[in-house]
N, C-alpha and C positions, 0 to 999 in steps of 0.2 A: 859590705860590699863583699860579693862571693869573690873569692880569688880566681886568677885566670887560669886556665887549664896550662900546665908545664908545656913548652916548647915541642920536646921530643914526642910527649904524649900526644899533644894536639895532630903533629904530623903523622903519626902512626894510626890516629882516629881518622885522618883525610884521606890516607891511602886505603884504610879499610873501606871506607865507604865507595871510593872510587874502583875498588876490587869489586866490591858487592853490584855497584851500579853495571861495570863492565859483564859480569856474570849474567845478570838479570837482560840485557840486551842481547848479549850474544846469544842465550837461549831464545829470545823471540825472534832473532834473525834467522836461527838453526831451523826452528819449528814455524816458521811461515809468519807468525804474527806481525814483523815489521817485513813488508812485501820487498822483494829486489825492485830498486828503483826509487822506493819511497823514502820521504823525507825523515830525518830525526831530529827532532824540534827540541831545544833544550829545556825550554820553558816547561812542554809538555812531559817529558821524560822527569825532570824534577819535582813536578806534581804527582805523576804516576807513582814515583818511588819514595816520594815525601822526604827529598834531601834537596841541597841548595843545587844551584847551575854547575859549582865547581868541580864536584865529584862528576857531575854529567858530562862536562867539557872534558874531562881528564880520561873517562872512560870511552868517550866518542876518538879522542886521539888515539888510544890505545887499540882501538877495533878498527882504525884507519892504518896504524901500523901493521896489525895481523893480516891488513887484506880483505876486511867485511864491511868497510865504510869507505865511499870518497866524499872528497868537499869538494864543493864549486862557489866560485864567487855569485853571491845574489841569490843562491837555493841552498847555503849551507852545508850539512851534511847529509847523504842520504846511502842508505843500502846498497853495495856495489851489484852490479849487472854481471853475474860469473859471464865466462866464454868456456867454450870447448877447448882454447887452449889452456885454462885456467885449469880444468880438471886433467888434460894429458900431464901438465907440469906437476899436478898433485901425485900422480902415479909415480912418476920419474923420480922425484923426490922421496915417495916413501919405499921404492926399491932399494935406492940407495942407505936410507938411513934405519928402515926398521927390518930389514933382511939382516943388517948386521947388528942391530939393536937383539934380533933373535938368536944370533950366534953367540953373542957376550952374554945373554940371560943363562943359554943352557951351558955355556962353560963355567959361568958361576955357581950354578947348581950341582955341577960335576964337582965344584970345588968344595961344596957344603953349605953354600949360601940356602936362604929359604926360596921356596917357591911362590913367596906372597900371596896375593888374593887371585892366583890363575885360574885354579881349578875351580875357586868358587865362582868365578865371572863364567866360565866354561859352562858349569851348570846352570846358573841363572839364565843364560843367553840360549841355553837348549831348551829350558823351561818356556822362555819367550816364544820360542819358534813353536813348540808345541801346542802354546795356549792361542797361536795368532795374535801377538801383539806386535806391530812392526815397528811402531815406535820405539818400542822397548829393544827389538832386536837390533835396531841401527845403533841406539844409544850403547848398549851394553857390547856391541862389537868395537867401536871405540873404546870404551873402557878397556875391552879386553887387550885391545893392541896398543894401549898406553901403559898398560901393564906391564906388557911385554919390554917395551921400553923403559920402565922404571926399573925392571929387575936388571937390566944391563950394567946399573951401577954407574953411569956415565952421567955427572950432573950437568955437563954442558950439553949434551945429548938429550938429555932429559928435559931442559928448560927449551932448548931450540925447537924440539917438536911440539909443543903445547899447540900452537897455533894450528897446526895440522889436523889436530884430531876433531877440532870445531869446522874447519871445513869439509872434512870426512863426513862428519854427523849432518853438515847442510847439503852435500852433495848427494850422499845416499840417500837423504830424505828426500831429493826431487827426483831422484830415478836411481833404481836398483834392481837390474834384471835377472840376476841371476837368483837360483834357487836356494831358498834359506836353507834347506836340507843339504845342498851340496856344501854350503857355506858351513854348515855346522861339522859336516865330516872333515872339512880343510881344517877349521879351527881344533878340531881333535886331534888331527895326527898333528899338526905345530906345536899344541900345548904337549902333547906326549911325550915329542922330541925333546922338547925344553925339559920338562920335569923328571926325562932321565937322562940330562945331562948330556947331550948329543949336539954338539954345536954346528958340525956342516949338515946334518940333516935338518936341524932347525932352518938354518941359512936357506937352503935349498926350497923347504917347503914353504918358508915365508915369503920367499922371492917369487915362486911362482903361484902363490895365493894371490899376491897382488897383482902379479900381471894378468892373470885369468880372470882378475874382475874389470879390468881396464875396458875391452870390447864391449863387453853388455853395457857398462854404464855410460860410455860416450855415445852407443847405438841409441840407450833410452833418452839422453840428453838432446840428440841432434836435432829435433825439430823444436825445439823452446829455445836453446842458446846459439849467439852468433858464434862464428869461427873464432 
């Protein structure tokens, strides 16, 4: 008889499966494969991803905690219907956290810490804009902002903002009315301030970049989202 898997190893394996399903379903929500208001059935997802229902259930619970899914009696889990209030609140939180992260990232660079993948992501996003790949532009923009947060070195901040970047991709995939070229120029200036170790300039540029994006996104979503 085959020996059973040791409990700690089994727990890690179950956790890895739940994380994998979480990422797959999140990607489906962000890209529109799973439509807003659409049901997420455990049986169908378990068959789709070739896993048991346990990691699917755990992934859905996490997605609900992170604001992507809602559950209802007799209906089960459905992809959340975003509102304009949700979008506004996301920008409010980004102003607080990302501007702070930009300042901290620049301060750490000034102290001699690495610039990480920031320049690489900036270059990749420029190429995506030049080649007119809108899905990649949105993805790389979110990754660039996530890298700035990672560079802050604040572990609690890094963990706290992870769900925000999924929401960013989700929202920007629905409406992003600002010029990509303008975004590119703002990203370039922000990254330059961080990589040159200029904390206060980085803070100001991050704040203005986020705030300038609010109105166009809200205007683009005004006809499709409830207040």
